[in-house]
C-alpha positions in Angstrom: 118.4 80.8 91.6 121.7 82.2 94.1 124.4 80.1 95.7 124.6 80.6 99.4 128.2 80.6 101.2 127.2 77.3 102.5 126.9 75.9 98.6 123.4 75.6 98.6 121.6 76.9 95.8 118.3 78.5 96.9 115.3 80.7 95.3 116.2 83.9 95.2 115.4 87.8 93.5 117.7 90.3 92.9 116.5 94.0 93.9 117.7 96.8 91.9 118.3 100.7 92.7 115.4 102.6 90.8 116.7 104.2 87.8 118.1 107.8 88.2 116.0 110.5 85.9 118.1 113.2 83.7 117.5 116.7 84.5 118.3 120.1 84.7 118.3 121.2 88.0 119.6 124.5 90.0 122.9 124.2 90.7 123.7 123.1 94.8 126.3 124.7 96.8 129.4 122.4 97.3 132.6 122.4 98.8 135.8 120.3 97.2 137.7 118.7 98.2 134.4 117.5 100.5 135.4 116.4 104.2 132.0 114.4 103.6 132.3 110.7 101.5 128.9 111.6 100.2 126.6 114.6 99.8 123.6 115.9 97.5 125.4 117.5 95.4 127.3 114.5 93.8 124.2 114.4 91.9 125.6 116.8 89.9 129.3 116.2 89.6 130.7 114.1 86.7 133.6 112.1 86.1 134.9 112.7 82.9 137.1 109.8 81.5 138.9 110.0 78.4 138.5 107.0 76.0 141.9 105.4 75.3 141.8 104.3 71.6 139.2 106.5 70.6 140.0 110.3 71.5 138.3 112.7 71.5 136.1 110.8 73.0 135.4 110.6 76.9 132.9 108.6 79.5 130.8 110.6 81.6 129.8 109.0 85.3 127.7 110.1 87.7 130.1 110.4 91.2 126.7 109.6 93.3 126.5 106.1 91.6 129.8 104.5 91.0 131.2 103.2 87.4 127.6 103.6 85.8 127.9 105.3 82.7 125.5 108.0 80.5 124.5 106.7 77.4 121.5 107.0 74.7 118.8 104.2 74.3 117.1 104.2 70.8 117.7 105.4 67.4 114.7 107.9 66.4 115.1 111.3 65.8 114.9 111.6 69.9 116.2 108.8 72.4 116.3 108.9 75.7 119.2 109.1 78.0 120.1 106.9 81.1 123.0 105.5 83.3 124.1 101.9 82.3 126.7 99.7 83.0 129.9 100.7 81.1 130.4 98.4 78.5 132.3 100.6 75.8 129.9 101.0 73.2 129.6 103.7 71.0 126.3 104.9 72.7 128.1 105.6 75.7 130.6 107.7 74.2 131.2 111.5 74.2 132.4 114.4 72.9 132.6 118.5 73.6 132.3 119.4 69.8 133.1 123.2 68.3 129.6 125.0 69.1 129.7 123.8 72.9 127.5 120.8 72.3 127.9 117.2 74.1 127.2 115.0 71.1 127.3 110.8 71.2 129.7 108.9 69.3 126.1 107.1 67.8 124.4 108.8 65.0 120.9 109.8 64.9 118.0 108.7 62.7 116.1 111.4 61.2 112.7 111.7 59.1 114.9 113.0 56.2 117.1 110.1 56.6 119.9 112.3 57.6 122.3 111.1 59.3 123.3 113.7 62.3 124.9 113.2 66.0 122.7 112.9 69.1 123.2 115.7 71.4 122.0 116.5 75.1 119.2 118.5 74.5 116.8 120.2 77.0 113.3 119.0 76.1 111.5 122.2 75.0 114.2 124.3 75.6 112.6 124.7 79.2 115.1 126.8 80.9 113.7 125.9 84.2 114.8 123.7 87.7 113.2 120.1 87.1 113.0 120.2 83.0 113.9 116.7 81.3 116.6 116.1 79.1 117.1 113.8 76.0 119.4 112.8 73.3 118.4 114.8 70.4 119.7 115.2 66.6 121.7 118.4 66.7 119.8 121.5 65.8 122.2 124.2 67.0 120.1 125.3 69.9 121.1 127.0 72.9 119.6 124.3 74.9 122.2 121.5 73.2 124.4 123.9 74.6 127.1 123.7 77.5 129.7 124.5 79.3 132.1 121.6 81.1 133.4 123.3 84.3 136.4 121.1 85.7 136.1 120.9 89.7 139.2 119.1 90.1 141.8 116.3 87.9 143.5 113.5 88.7 145.6 112.1 86.4 144.0 111.7 82.9 140.4 111.9 84.9 138.4 115.0 85.7 135.6 115.9 88.0 133.4 118.3 86.4 130.1 120.0 86.3 128.2 120.5 82.7 126.7 123.5 82.8 123.8 124.8 80.1 124.7 128.0 77.8 121.0 128.7 78.4 120.1 131.9 80.7 119.5 130.1 84.4 123.1 128.3 83.9 121.3 125.0 85.4 123.2 121.7 85.8 123.0 118.7 84.5 121.8 116.4 87.4 120.8 112.7 87.9 117.8 113.2 90.2 118.0 112.1 93.5 121.0 110.1 92.4 122.6 110.6 96.0 119.7 109.6 98.3 119.0 106.5 96.0 122.1 105.2 97.4 121.8 105.9 100.6 118.5 104.3 100.8 119.3 101.4 99.3 122.4 100.9 101.9 120.5 101.8 104.6 118.2 99.0 103.3 121.3 96.6 103.6 121.9 97.9 107.1 118.8 96.7 108.2 118.6 93.9 106.7 122.1 92.8 108.2 121.1 93.4 111.5 117.7 91.8 111.4 117.3 89.1 108.9 119.0 86.3 110.6 116.9 87.5 113.8 113.6 86.9 112.8 111.9 84.3 110.5 109.3 86.7 109.4 111.7 88.9 107.5 113.3 88.6 103.9 116.4 87.2 104.1 119.4 88.3 102.7 121.8 86.6 100.6 124.0 88.4 99.0 125.0 92.3 98.3 126.6 92.8 94.8 128.6 96.2 95.1 130.7 98.3 92.9 133.2 100.9 94.0 131.5 101.6 97.4 127.9 101.7 95.3 125.2 98.9 95.9 124.2 97.6 91.9 121.8 94.9 93.8 120.6 93.0 96.5 119.8 89.3 96.2 117.0 88.1 98.6 114.9 85.0 99.3 112.3 84.4 96.1 109.0 85.1 98.5 105.2 83.9 97.1 102.3 85.9 96.3 101.3 89.5 98.2 98.9 89.5 101.0 96.7 92.3 98.9 97.4 94.3 95.9 99.8 96.6 97.3 100.1 99.4 95.4 99.6 97.4 92.1 96.5 97.6 90.0 92.9 96.1 91.0 93.7 92.9 89.3 96.9 92.0 90.9 97.5 88.5 91.7 97.5 87.9 95.3 96.2 85.8 98.3 93.0 87.9 98.4 92.3 87.5 94.7 92.8 83.7 96.0 90.2 84.3 98.6 87.5 85.9 96.7 88.1 83.0 94.1 87.2 80.8 96.7 91.0 78.9 96.3 91.9 79.8 99.9 90.4 80.2 103.1 91.4 82.0 106.6 89.7 81.5 109.6 90.7 84.0 112.5 92.9 81.2 114.1 94.6 80.6 111.0 95.1 84.8 109.9 96.8 85.1 113.3 99.2 82.2 113.0 100.3 82.9 109.4 100.9 86.1 110.4 102.9 85.9 113.5 106.5 86.0 112.5 105.0 89.5 110.9 104.2 90.5 114.3 107.5 89.5 115.8 109.3 91.5 113.0 107.8 94.7 114.2 107.9 93.9 117.6 111.8 93.3 116.7 112.0 96.8 115.3 110.3 98.8 117.9 112.5 97.3 120.3 115.3 98.4 118.9 114.1 102.1 118.3 112.9 102.1 114.7 109.7 102.0 112.9 108.8 100.6 109.4 106.4 103.2 108.1 105.2 101.4 105.1 103.8 98.7 106.2 100.9 97.3 103.4 99.3 94.4 102.1 102.0 94.6 99.3 105.0 94.4 101.4 103.5 91.3 103.1 104.0 87.9 101.1 103.8 84.5 101.3 106.3 82.0 101.7 106.6 79.3 99.0 107.6 76.4 101.8 104.5 77.3 104.1 101.6 79.5 105.2 103.2 82.2 106.9 104.2 85.3 105.7 107.0 87.7 105.9 107.9 91.6 105.2 110.1 92.9 102.2 110.9 96.9 101.6 113.1 98.1 104.4 113.8 101.4 102.5 111.3 103.6 104.5 112.6 102.2 108.0 113.7 105.4 110.4 114.3 106.4 113.8 111.3 105.8 116.3 111.2 109.9 116.9 112.4 110.9 113.4 109.1 112.5 112.1 108.0 113.4 115.5 109.5 117.3 115.5 108.1 117.8 112.0 104.3 116.6 112.8 103.9 117.4 116.0 100.7 116.6 117.7 100.0 114.8 114.6 102.5 112.0 114.9 100.9 109.5 116.6 97.6 109.5 113.4 100.8 109.5 111.2 103.9 107.6 110.6 105.2 106.1 113.7 104.8 102.8 115.6 101.0 102.8 116.3 101.1 103.5 112.6 103.0 99.9 112.4 100.3 98.0 114.5 97.3 99.8 112.6 98.3 98.8 109.4 99.4 95.4 110.4 95.4 95.1 112.0 94.3 95.9 108.6 96.4 93.1 106.8 94.7 90.5 109.5 91.6 92.0 109.0 91.9 91.6 105.4 92.9 87.6 105.7 90.1 87.0 107.8 87.0 89.1 105.6 88.8 88.5 102.5 88.1 91.4 100.9 90.8 94.2 99.8 91.1 97.3 102.0 92.2 101.4 101.5 95.2 100.7 103.5 96.5 104.9 102.9 93.1 105.7 103.7 92.3 104.3 106.5 96.0 104.2 108.6 97.0 107.6 107.0 100.9 108.7 105.3 102.8 111.5 106.5 101.6 113.4 102.5 98.1 112.0 101.9 96.9 113.6 105.6 95.9 111.9 109.2 94.1 108.6 109.9 90.6 109.0 109.9 90.4 106.7 113.1 91.4 108.1 116.0 95.1 108.1 117.8 95.7 104.8 119.8 93.6 104.9 122.7 96.2 106.4 126.4 94.2 104.1 128.8 92.3 100.7 127.7 89.1 101.2 126.5 86.3 99.1 125.2 85.8 100.8 122.1 86.8 100.3 118.6 86.5 103.2 115.8 83.2 102.1 113.8 84.4 101.0 110.8 86.4 98.3 112.4 83.5 97.3 114.5 81.8 96.8 111.6 84.1 94.9 109.1 84.6 92.4 113.1 80.2 91.7 113.3 81.0 90.9 109.4 84.5 88.7 109.9 83.6 86.9 113.1 81.6 83.4 113.6 80.4 83.4 116.8 80.2 85.5 119.6 83.3 84.1 121.6 85.6 84.1 118.6 83.9 88.0 118.1 85.1 88.9 122.0 88.7 87.8 121.3 88.7 89.9 118.3 87.9 92.6 120.0 90.8 92.3 122.6 93.1 91.6 119.8 92.3 94.4 117.6 91.6 97.1 121.2 95.5 95.9 121.5 96.7 96.9 118.3 95.0 100.2 118.0 
């Protein structure tokens, strides 16, 4: 539960940013000092902050992730590395030893029972772009040796790049760290812009910031997804309830319950944007009534964002028209009670064009054949079929 500005407690969820993967990456070009407050090369820039009471150890923060620090997770001979909240523990303390290894204050437990230090290790000594890294017991290999290159310094804190001593001289990097931060900030901006205007959009309750980096978004808690979305076939959802006889939607009830979602899409489009990623996993039922809301604005872009890249294929992939086709599918799923293959039917930028034709340039009297077949099954009588066909023609 989260308390709002009005002092009332409400059901809430906390959305956290995806965890950044650490890897060895080719060096990015950058200028320092930078005129931009953020840049992709931030993923390769680290703040080295000394442990005031535990010299010569220091903490490592990645510039793209605010105050999160690099830490070891696990105690076996090999352990994972991740960015985490600062707590000052030994698993977050590092030093450069006499063999140019970045070693943790935390000891590793080897199969022989010997206690050795963890080092930042390039897995399999793969000197290639994208190679994974971990914490591994010190063994003297070149894949555990690093140069700490100082870029800038302010007082006792240094801005550094961590460069592998293997031949490729690649850098320790948080993959897509800067992009993840930008995406989360953009989602906050979109929620702030629209959630108070549209009842069909999940309500933003609070943002938790840490030195300009969003650590979490607190949103209202909703109920089940309409469909499985990107989950497994046995994902608990409304369509599962329909199949089990626990729920039923007539075309009129389905239209009424999804009306608020349609109004969100209309608002987004009217303001010059596209949702892009509408599917039955991003449409959730409210807890207090039989109505649905949209979540996850992480893929929203300007309406013309993909047009130069996709050219003539634009309308058959990510566009306003794709949003409405996806909405039509969600509507059909509710009244048909079956899970449809959203991405196969409406297309995505990565999986190819929509197998249905682009939206009609002029008013037409036909629907795609498979939609017509669904309509015949879902409609209860001729009058209802006629009304449904007119609605679907408008959406397609």
